[in-house]
matplotlib code that plots the C-alpha trace (Angstrom):
import matplotlib.pyplot as plt

x = [-121.1, -121.2, -119.7, -121.7, -123.0, -121.7, -124.1, -125.7, -124.8, -128.4, -129.8, -130.9, -131.6, -135.0, -136.4, -139.3, -140.8, -142.0, -144.6, -148.0, -148.9, -152.3, -150.5, -148.0, -150.9, -152.7, -149.6, -149.1, -152.7, -152.2, -149.0, -150.9, -153.8, -152.4, -150.8, -154.2, -156.0, -153.6, -154.0, -151.6, -148.7, -147.6, -143.7, -142.1, -140.3, -136.6, -134.2, -132.9, -136.5, -138.2, -137.2, -139.3, -139.3, -137.7, -134.8, -134.3, -134.3, -131.7, -129.5, -127.9, -126.3, -125.6, -123.8, -121.6, -123.0, -121.8, -123.6, -121.9, -123.9, -121.4, -123.0, -123.7, -120.0, -119.4, -121.6, -121.6, -122.9, -122.8, -124.4, -127.1, -127.4, -131.2, -132.4, -135.9, -137.9, -140.8, -141.2, -143.5, -142.6, -143.5, -145.1, -142.8, -140.0, -139.4, -137.3, -136.9, -133.6, -131.6, -129.0, -125.4, -124.6, -121.0, -121.8, -119.8, -116.7, -115.8, -113.3, -115.2, -115.7, -118.9, -119.1, -119.6, -118.3, -116.7, -119.4, -122.3, -123.9, -125.6, -124.5, -126.5, -125.9, -124.8, -127.3, -127.0, -126.8, -129.5, -130.6, -128.6, -130.4, -129.4, -125.9, -122.9, -119.8, -116.5, -113.3, -109.8, -108.1, -104.7, -105.8, -108.6, -109.0, -109.8, -113.5, -115.5, -119.3, -121.3, -124.8, -127.3, -126.3, -129.6, -130.1, -133.8, -135.8, -139.0, -137.4, -135.3, -132.4, -129.0, -125.5, -123.6, -121.6, -119.0, -117.8, -114.4, -112.9, -109.3, -109.9, -112.2, -115.4, -115.0, -114.8, -115.6, -113.5, -113.5, -116.9, -118.4, -120.0, -118.3, -116.9, -116.9, -120.6, -122.2, -123.5, -126.1, -129.3, -128.8, -126.1, -127.6, -127.4, -124.2, -121.9, -118.2, -115.3, -111.6, -109.0, -105.9, -103.8, -106.2, -107.9, -111.6, -113.8, -117.3, -119.7, -122.1, -125.4, -125.6, -128.7, -130.6, -134.1, -136.0, -139.3, -142.8, -145.1, -146.5, -143.0, -142.9, -139.5, -139.2, -136.8, -135.9, -133.5, -130.6, -131.0, -134.0, -131.8, -131.0, -127.4, -127.1, -123.3, -123.7, -125.5, -129.0, -127.7, -124.6, -123.0, -119.7, -116.8, -114.8, -111.8, -110.5, -106.8, -104.9, -103.6, -106.2, -106.7, -109.1, -112.7, -111.8, -109.1, -110.9, -110.0, -113.1, -111.7, -110.3, -108.6, -109.3, -113.1, -115.5, -115.0, -118.1, -118.8, -121.8, -124.0, -127.6, -129.1, -131.9, -133.2, -136.5, -136.3, -134.1, -132.8, -129.6, -130.2, -129.2, -125.5, -123.2, -119.4, -116.9, -113.1, -111.2, -109.1, -107.5, -103.8, -103.7, -106.6, -105.6, -107.7, -106.4, -107.6, -110.1, -113.0, -116.4, -119.3, -122.9, -126.1, -129.7, -131.0, -134.7, -136.0, -139.8, -140.1, -138.3, -134.8, -131.4, -128.4, -124.8, -121.3, -118.1, -114.7, -111.3, -108.1, -107.1, -103.6, -101.6, -102.0, -105.8, -106.2, -107.4, -107.3, -110.0, -113.4, -114.4, -117.2, -120.5, -121.8, -125.3, -125.3, -127.3, -130.8, -133.8, -135.0, -138.2, -138.3, -136.5, -137.3, -134.1, -132.4, -130.4, -127.0, -124.9, -121.4, -119.0, -115.7, -114.7, -111.0, -110.4, -111.3, -114.8, -117.2, -120.8, -123.9, -127.6, -130.3, -133.8, -136.5, -139.6, -141.9, -144.6, -146.8, -147.0, -147.8, -144.3, -145.7, -143.7, -140.0, -137.6, -134.0, -131.1, -127.3, -124.7, -120.9, -117.8, -114.5, -112.5, -112.6, -116.1, -115.7, -118.0, -120.9, -122.7, -126.4, -128.7, -129.2, -132.4, -132.2, -135.8, -139.1, -142.4, -141.2, -144.1, -142.8, -143.9, -145.7, -145.0, -147.9, -148.7, -145.9, -145.2, -141.6, -141.3, -140.0, -136.3, -134.0, -135.7, -132.6, -128.9, -126.0, -122.6, -119.9, -117.8, -114.0, -113.4, -114.3, -117.3, -117.7, -115.1, -116.9, -117.0, -120.5, -123.0, -125.6, -128.8, -131.3, -134.6, -137.7, -141.1, -144.6, -146.6, -147.8, -149.2, -146.1, -142.5, -140.2, -136.5, -135.4, -131.9, -130.5, -127.1, -125.5, -122.4, -122.3, -121.8, -125.4, -126.8, -128.9, -129.9, -130.8, -134.3, -134.8, -134.9, -136.5, -134.0, -136.1, -137.1, -139.9, -142.8, -145.5, -145.8, -144.2, -142.5, -138.8, -137.2, -134.2, -131.7, -128.0, -125.6, -121.9, -119.5, -116.7, -113.4, -112.4, -109.2, -110.1, -113.8, -116.4, -119.3, -122.4, -124.5, -127.9, -128.6, -132.1, -134.5, -136.8, -140.2, -141.0, -140.5, -143.3, -142.7, -142.0, -145.0, -146.3, -144.7, -141.4, -137.9, -137.5, -140.5, -139.3, -135.9, -137.5, -139.5, -142.8, -144.8, -143.8, -145.5, -149.3, -149.5, -150.4, -153.6, -153.1, -152.2, -153.5, -152.7, -149.4, -147.9, -147.1, -146.7, -147.7, -146.6, -145.1, -144.4, -141.0, -137.7, -134.6, -131.6, -131.0, -128.6, -128.4, -125.2, -124.7, -122.0, -121.0, -123.7, -126.3, -126.5, -127.7, -125.3, -127.7, -130.7, -131.3, -129.2, -130.5, -128.1, -130.0, -129.7, -132.9, -136.0, -136.7, -139.6, -139.3, -141.8, -139.6, -137.9, -138.3, -137.4, -140.1, -138.6, -141.0, -142.9, -143.5, -147.2, -147.0, -147.3, -144.5, -141.4, -137.9, -135.5, -133.2, -133.4, -130.5, -127.9, -124.3, -123.0, -119.3, -116.6, -112.9, -111.3, -113.6, -115.7, -118.9, -120.0, -123.4, -124.4, -128.1, -130.7, -132.0, -134.0, -133.5, -131.9, -128.9, -128.1, -126.5, -129.7, -132.2, -134.0, -134.6, -133.0, -132.1, -128.6, -126.3, -125.6, -122.6, -123.1, -120.2, -120.0, -117.7, -118.7, -120.0, -118.6, -120.6]
y = [-54.0, -55.1, -53.9, -51.4, -52.9, -51.6, -49.7, -52.0, -50.8, -51.3, -48.7, -45.5, -42.3, -40.6, -37.3, -37.1, -34.3, -36.9, -38.0, -37.2, -33.6, -34.5, -36.7, -34.0, -31.5, -33.9, -34.4, -30.6, -30.2, -32.9, -31.3, -28.0, -29.5, -32.3, -30.2, -28.8, -32.1, -33.6, -33.2, -30.2, -30.6, -27.5, -27.5, -27.3, -24.1, -23.9, -24.5, -20.8, -19.6, -17.2, -13.7, -10.8, -9.8, -6.5, -8.3, -10.5, -7.6, -5.8, -8.9, -8.2, -5.1, -6.3, -9.4, -7.4, -9.2, -7.8, -8.3, -8.1, -8.4, -10.7, -11.3, -7.6, -6.9, -8.2, -8.4, -11.9, -13.1, -16.4, -17.9, -20.5, -23.6, -23.3, -19.7, -19.0, -15.9, -16.1, -13.0, -12.3, -8.6, -6.4, -8.6, -9.3, -7.4, -10.1, -8.9, -12.1, -12.8, -9.6, -9.3, -8.8, -6.0, -6.0, -5.4, -8.4, -7.5, -10.9, -12.0, -15.3, -16.8, -15.5, -18.1, -19.7, -22.8, -26.0, -28.2, -26.3, -27.2, -23.8, -20.1, -18.0, -14.6, -14.0, -12.9, -11.2, -13.4, -11.8, -14.2, -16.3, -18.8, -21.9, -21.7, -23.3, -21.7, -23.2, -21.9, -22.9, -25.0, -23.6, -19.9, -18.8, -15.6, -17.6, -18.3, -19.7, -19.6, -21.4, -20.7, -21.2, -18.6, -17.7, -16.0, -16.7, -17.0, -17.7, -20.6, -21.9, -21.5, -21.5, -22.9, -23.1, -20.0, -19.1, -16.0, -15.9, -13.8, -13.5, -11.1, -13.1, -12.2, -8.4, -8.3, -10.9, -9.9, -13.1, -14.4, -16.3, -19.4, -22.8, -23.6, -26.8, -27.7, -24.9, -27.4, -28.5, -26.5, -26.4, -27.1, -27.3, -28.1, -26.1, -27.8, -28.0, -28.8, -27.9, -30.6, -30.3, -28.8, -25.8, -27.1, -26.5, -29.4, -28.6, -31.5, -30.7, -31.9, -30.8, -31.9, -31.2, -30.1, -28.0, -26.1, -26.8, -24.0, -23.6, -23.4, -26.9, -28.5, -31.4, -34.2, -36.2, -39.0, -39.4, -37.4, -35.5, -33.9, -30.2, -31.2, -34.9, -34.9, -34.8, -37.1, -36.1, -35.8, -36.4, -36.3, -34.5, -32.6, -29.4, -28.3, -24.8, -25.4, -23.8, -20.4, -19.9, -16.2, -15.7, -16.8, -19.3, -21.1, -24.5, -28.1, -29.8, -32.8, -36.1, -38.7, -36.5, -35.9, -34.1, -35.3, -37.5, -39.8, -41.2, -40.3, -40.9, -40.8, -38.5, -36.7, -38.5, -42.3, -42.3, -39.2, -38.6, -35.7, -34.2, -34.7, -33.8, -33.8, -33.9, -34.3, -36.0, -33.1, -34.9, -35.4, -38.4, -40.2, -43.2, -41.6, -38.0, -36.0, -38.6, -37.0, -38.6, -37.9, -39.1, -38.7, -40.1, -42.0, -41.7, -44.5, -44.2, -42.6, -45.3, -44.2, -45.6, -43.8, -44.0, -43.2, -42.8, -41.6, -40.5, -39.2, -35.6, -34.7, -31.5, -30.1, -30.2, -33.5, -36.7, -40.4, -42.2, -42.2, -45.5, -47.3, -45.8, -48.2, -48.5, -47.6, -49.6, -48.4, -49.8, -53.0, -52.7, -48.8, -47.5, -43.9, -42.4, -39.1, -36.2, -37.8, -35.3, -36.8, -35.6, -37.1, -37.4, -36.7, -40.5, -40.9, -42.4, -41.0, -40.5, -39.5, -39.2, -40.7, -39.3, -41.8, -40.2, -43.0, -42.8, -45.0, -42.1, -39.7, -38.2, -36.3, -38.1, -38.7, -40.9, -40.1, -42.6, -42.4, -44.8, -44.8, -46.3, -46.9, -48.1, -45.2, -45.8, -49.4, -51.0, -49.4, -49.9, -50.7, -47.7, -46.5, -44.6, -40.9, -39.8, -41.0, -39.5, -36.0, -34.1, -32.5, -28.9, -26.8, -23.1, -20.7, -17.5, -17.6, -19.9, -21.0, -24.8, -26.7, -27.5, -30.2, -31.4, -31.9, -31.2, -33.0, -32.3, -34.1, -32.8, -32.3, -33.3, -36.5, -36.5, -39.6, -41.3, -40.6, -37.8, -36.3, -36.4, -33.6, -33.7, -30.9, -30.8, -28.8, -30.3, -29.1, -31.0, -27.7, -26.4, -24.2, -25.2, -25.4, -26.4, -29.3, -30.5, -33.7, -35.2, -38.6, -39.2, -43.0, -43.3, -42.9, -45.7, -43.4, -39.7, -36.9, -35.7, -33.2, -29.5, -26.6, -24.2, -21.2, -18.9, -16.8, -15.9, -15.8, -18.8, -18.4, -20.6, -21.4, -23.4, -24.9, -25.6, -25.7, -27.1, -26.3, -27.3, -24.8, -26.1, -23.7, -25.6, -27.3, -27.8, -27.1, -24.6, -26.0, -23.7, -24.1, -21.4, -21.1, -18.9, -17.1, -15.4, -13.9, -10.3, -8.7, -7.2, -3.5, -1.2, 1.0, 4.4, 3.5, 3.7, 0.1, -1.0, 0.9, -0.7, -4.1, -3.7, -4.6, -2.5, -4.9, -7.8, -8.2, -11.0, -14.6, -16.7, -17.7, -14.2, -11.7, -8.0, -6.1, -7.5, -4.3, -5.2, -8.8, -11.5, -14.9, -13.7, -11.9, -13.6, -13.1, -15.4, -16.5, -18.6, -20.3, -21.4, -24.3, -26.0, -29.6, -30.9, -28.6, -26.1, -22.9, -20.0, -17.0, -16.6, -16.7, -14.1, -12.2, -12.5, -10.3, -6.6, -6.1, -8.2, -9.3, -10.4, -14.0, -13.5, -11.0, -12.5, -16.0, -18.8, -21.1, -24.6, -26.5, -24.0, -20.3, -21.4, -22.8, -20.7, -22.7, -20.7, -21.2, -19.5, -22.6, -26.0, -25.1, -22.4, -22.3, -22.2, -22.5, -21.2, -20.5, -19.9, -17.5, -16.3, -17.8, -17.3, -17.9, -17.2, -16.8, -15.1, -11.6, -9.5, -6.3, -3.3, -2.1, 0.3, -2.4, -4.4, -2.0, -4.7, -6.8, -9.8, -12.8, -12.0, -13.9, -12.0, -13.3, -12.7, -13.0, -12.7, -13.6, -17.0, -16.3, -18.2, -19.7]
z = [97.9, 94.3, 91.0, 88.9, 85.6, 82.3, 80.1, 77.5, 74.0, 72.9, 75.3, 73.6, 75.3, 75.7, 76.8, 79.2, 77.2, 74.7, 77.3, 75.7, 76.3, 77.8, 80.4, 81.2, 81.6, 83.9, 86.0, 86.2, 87.4, 90.0, 91.2, 91.6, 93.5, 95.6, 98.4, 99.1, 99.1, 101.7, 105.4, 105.5, 107.8, 109.8, 109.8, 113.3, 114.2, 113.2, 116.0, 115.8, 116.2, 113.7, 112.8, 111.6, 108.0, 108.9, 110.7, 107.7, 105.3, 107.4, 107.7, 104.3, 105.7, 109.3, 108.0, 105.5, 102.4, 99.0, 95.7, 92.3, 89.0, 87.3, 83.9, 83.2, 83.2, 79.7, 76.5, 75.0, 71.6, 69.8, 66.6, 67.4, 65.3, 65.4, 65.8, 67.2, 66.1, 68.7, 70.7, 73.7, 73.9, 75.7, 78.3, 81.2, 79.5, 76.8, 73.8, 71.7, 69.9, 69.5, 66.8, 68.1, 65.8, 66.9, 70.6, 71.9, 74.0, 75.5, 72.8, 72.3, 68.8, 67.4, 64.6, 62.2, 64.0, 62.8, 64.3, 62.6, 59.3, 58.8, 58.4, 60.8, 62.4, 66.0, 68.6, 72.0, 75.1, 77.3, 80.1, 82.5, 84.7, 86.7, 87.9, 89.7, 91.3, 92.2, 93.9, 92.6, 95.3, 94.1, 94.2, 96.5, 94.4, 91.3, 91.0, 88.0, 87.7, 85.0, 83.9, 81.0, 78.3, 76.6, 73.2, 73.3, 76.6, 74.6, 72.7, 75.6, 73.2, 75.0, 75.4, 78.6, 79.6, 82.2, 84.1, 85.7, 88.5, 89.6, 92.6, 94.8, 93.0, 92.9, 89.1, 86.3, 83.4, 81.4, 80.1, 77.2, 76.0, 76.6, 73.1, 71.1, 71.2, 69.1, 66.6, 69.1, 69.6, 73.4, 75.9, 79.4, 83.2, 84.1, 86.6, 87.0, 89.4, 89.8, 90.0, 92.3, 89.5, 89.0, 85.8, 85.7, 84.3, 83.0, 82.6, 79.7, 78.3, 74.6, 72.7, 69.5, 68.6, 66.2, 66.6, 65.2, 64.1, 67.7, 69.2, 70.7, 70.7, 68.1, 68.8, 65.8, 64.7, 62.2, 59.0, 60.5, 63.2, 62.6, 62.5, 61.4, 61.8, 65.6, 68.0, 69.1, 72.7, 74.7, 78.1, 77.4, 79.0, 78.4, 80.4, 81.1, 81.8, 84.6, 83.4, 80.8, 80.0, 77.0, 76.6, 74.0, 76.1, 76.6, 75.8, 74.4, 72.5, 73.7, 71.4, 68.4, 68.8, 71.1, 74.7, 74.9, 77.9, 76.1, 73.1, 72.0, 68.5, 69.7, 72.8, 73.1, 72.8, 75.8, 77.6, 79.7, 82.1, 85.5, 85.1, 88.1, 88.7, 91.5, 91.8, 94.6, 95.9, 98.9, 98.4, 100.7, 98.9, 96.8, 94.0, 94.2, 91.1, 90.0, 88.2, 88.9, 86.5, 87.2, 85.3, 84.9, 81.9, 81.4, 79.3, 78.6, 82.0, 84.2, 84.8, 85.6, 87.1, 85.8, 86.8, 84.8, 86.0, 84.6, 86.2, 85.7, 84.4, 85.1, 81.5, 81.6, 79.8, 81.4, 81.0, 79.0, 80.7, 82.4, 80.6, 82.0, 84.6, 86.3, 89.9, 92.5, 93.3, 95.2, 93.5, 91.6, 91.7, 88.6, 89.1, 90.4, 89.6, 91.1, 91.6, 93.6, 94.1, 96.8, 98.0, 101.7, 102.7, 102.8, 99.1, 99.7, 97.1, 98.1, 96.3, 97.1, 94.9, 94.7, 94.0, 92.5, 91.2, 88.6, 90.9, 93.3, 90.5, 90.7, 93.7, 96.5, 96.7, 98.8, 99.4, 99.6, 99.8, 98.2, 98.4, 97.0, 98.7, 95.7, 93.3, 91.9, 90.9, 93.4, 95.4, 98.7, 98.3, 99.0, 102.5, 103.3, 104.2, 104.3, 102.9, 101.5, 100.7, 99.1, 95.9, 96.1, 93.6, 94.1, 94.4, 92.4, 89.8, 86.9, 87.3, 87.8, 90.8, 90.5, 91.9, 95.1, 97.3, 97.8, 99.4, 101.0, 102.9, 105.9, 105.9, 109.6, 111.5, 113.8, 115.9, 113.7, 110.5, 107.9, 108.4, 105.6, 105.1, 103.1, 102.6, 100.7, 100.0, 101.1, 100.2, 102.8, 104.4, 101.1, 100.8, 100.3, 103.3, 103.6, 105.8, 106.8, 108.3, 109.1, 109.5, 111.5, 111.0, 107.3, 106.4, 108.6, 110.7, 110.3, 112.7, 113.0, 110.2, 111.2, 109.4, 107.8, 106.9, 109.8, 108.3, 110.5, 107.9, 105.5, 102.1, 99.5, 100.4, 97.7, 95.9, 98.8, 98.0, 100.6, 101.2, 103.9, 104.5, 106.0, 108.8, 109.6, 112.8, 112.1, 109.4, 108.9, 107.1, 105.0, 103.3, 100.7, 99.1, 97.3, 99.7, 99.1, 102.6, 101.5, 99.5, 96.1, 96.2, 96.6, 93.7, 93.3, 94.9, 93.3, 94.4, 92.3, 89.3, 89.5, 90.0, 86.8, 88.5, 86.0, 83.3, 85.0, 84.4, 87.0, 86.4, 86.1, 89.8, 90.9, 88.4, 88.3, 88.6, 91.8, 93.7, 97.3, 96.7, 99.2, 98.2, 94.7, 94.4, 95.3, 97.4, 98.0, 101.6, 103.6, 107.0, 108.7, 111.2, 113.1, 112.2, 114.5, 112.9, 115.8, 114.0, 113.8, 114.0, 111.8, 108.0, 106.2, 103.2, 100.3, 97.8, 98.2, 96.2, 95.8, 92.2, 90.1, 88.7, 85.9, 84.0, 81.0, 82.4, 79.9, 78.6, 78.9, 76.7, 74.4, 74.0, 74.0, 77.6, 80.8, 82.5, 83.0, 84.5, 87.0, 87.1, 88.9, 91.3, 91.9, 93.2, 96.8, 97.5, 99.9, 100.3, 103.7, 105.6, 102.6, 101.3, 97.7, 96.0, 92.4, 91.8, 89.6, 89.7, 87.3, 89.3, 87.6, 89.6, 86.9, 84.6, 83.8, 82.3, 80.3, 83.5, 82.0, 84.3, 85.5, 87.8, 91.0, 93.0, 96.8, 99.2, 102.9, 105.9, 107.3, 110.8, 113.7, 116.6]

ax = plt.figure().add_subplot(projection="3d")
ax.plot(x, y, z, "-o")
ax.set_aspect("equal")
plt.show()
């Protein structure tokens, strides 16, 4: 073990998007072609065996899954710092920015805002992609989801938003954007955690950019920023205190200013990204209610990973953030990201690190785990989890690959240690498959990876998200993921009409309206396991309806680019005997006639072995 190194004051933050566009295009082409140039690897069968598509489709009903379209229950608006007028309508259902015109019913502040330097008009929040979900440890019926809160999918123009339930996810009466950071162009990568007092801590990534005449995002410095009074980018925090009722009840300042963990003068010379948060919720831990925040700093492509921490207080405030410190990584390979911290019942904080080096063309990744036993001050050197994962490139559609892996820690000892679980997606077969492994000796050794998805016919299975549910005497492990085994609805059916398939002209890789098309449309799925990764039944369908990922999909870099976005991850959590996920759908259940990206909260009883 050795102490983490403080962040040098001279370091400035950079955004990877500033890589020359020709280089990015070449990497995208390589990412598309490489899986087919490799000697393709056929994945082994999952330990539970495969199941037919019909059985998977029926598993929604047979496992008593419920779906609630959470983000259609309220109408939200806010005033963006930098509006964007680009509009791709009517293709794929796009509508561009839509004036609010008094339609908001959330009670949130519509602007103008104290942090803005302009006077603009409010716009409707229409799309909601990428999400997280957490259950209040002091009240199992209190659930908060976070997601990107878009006013323009074409311009990737969004803040972070939240939706809150007080009845175990049946209704979501309180919603709105997370306030305090409206002076930035975007506020991204939604993630949060409750403390032991019932306060909810959101870790934020606000940043500034403007648009050039083609729609590309322009990252500037100092007086050239859209809002020079604010930093170009920041890692920051906002807290929804226990007992909050209205959409505006957030604490977003600390010591008299916005609650920054770190700031950067722009979002392109160096770039903080992929922030994550956890809180020590174990009353017997020496660091009970310690908040751990981690993120990646990309600096002209090489990256470093950082940690900071503070201690939560009952009133929703916290102590000063510890000076950001560099975490240990593999020597000579500064290409780490995806810090996913979790705390074991004894107070040990763990995180995985994903090493994705430029020398391998960003096409292969290695996974490691590190941990701290003294509240985040010193850290164990990295221990290997799995090597040479093939980063997948999804077929047929245009949404990009998300966070490669996911991580969780058990609540009960196995062989004298709290078990560690890591899952990832791998494209070695030419399509993406989900794998899962466990360690019961503190990360020294790992079980042989098993395949999670149990589809008969090959299809892309992607974006795994782990959760470990505490059942009292033991745990249940779950891996939720996006699943593409079910074909899009056939032409002429009510299901196809409600899915909006007619709006989709297809893609360059898969042209034509995708009626009945395989490996194109999306569902959410989940697989449960015992603590030793013995499967409990088969994959369970969590989406009542299959949905089209091309509809209203945000363009993360430019309206002029074909690359789109459904999120880099989605939320998976539990409370008692109930599992919750929050994930995207563009289906119209009667509340989504424009086929916007909405957050659908699925819940189901956790199955027993």
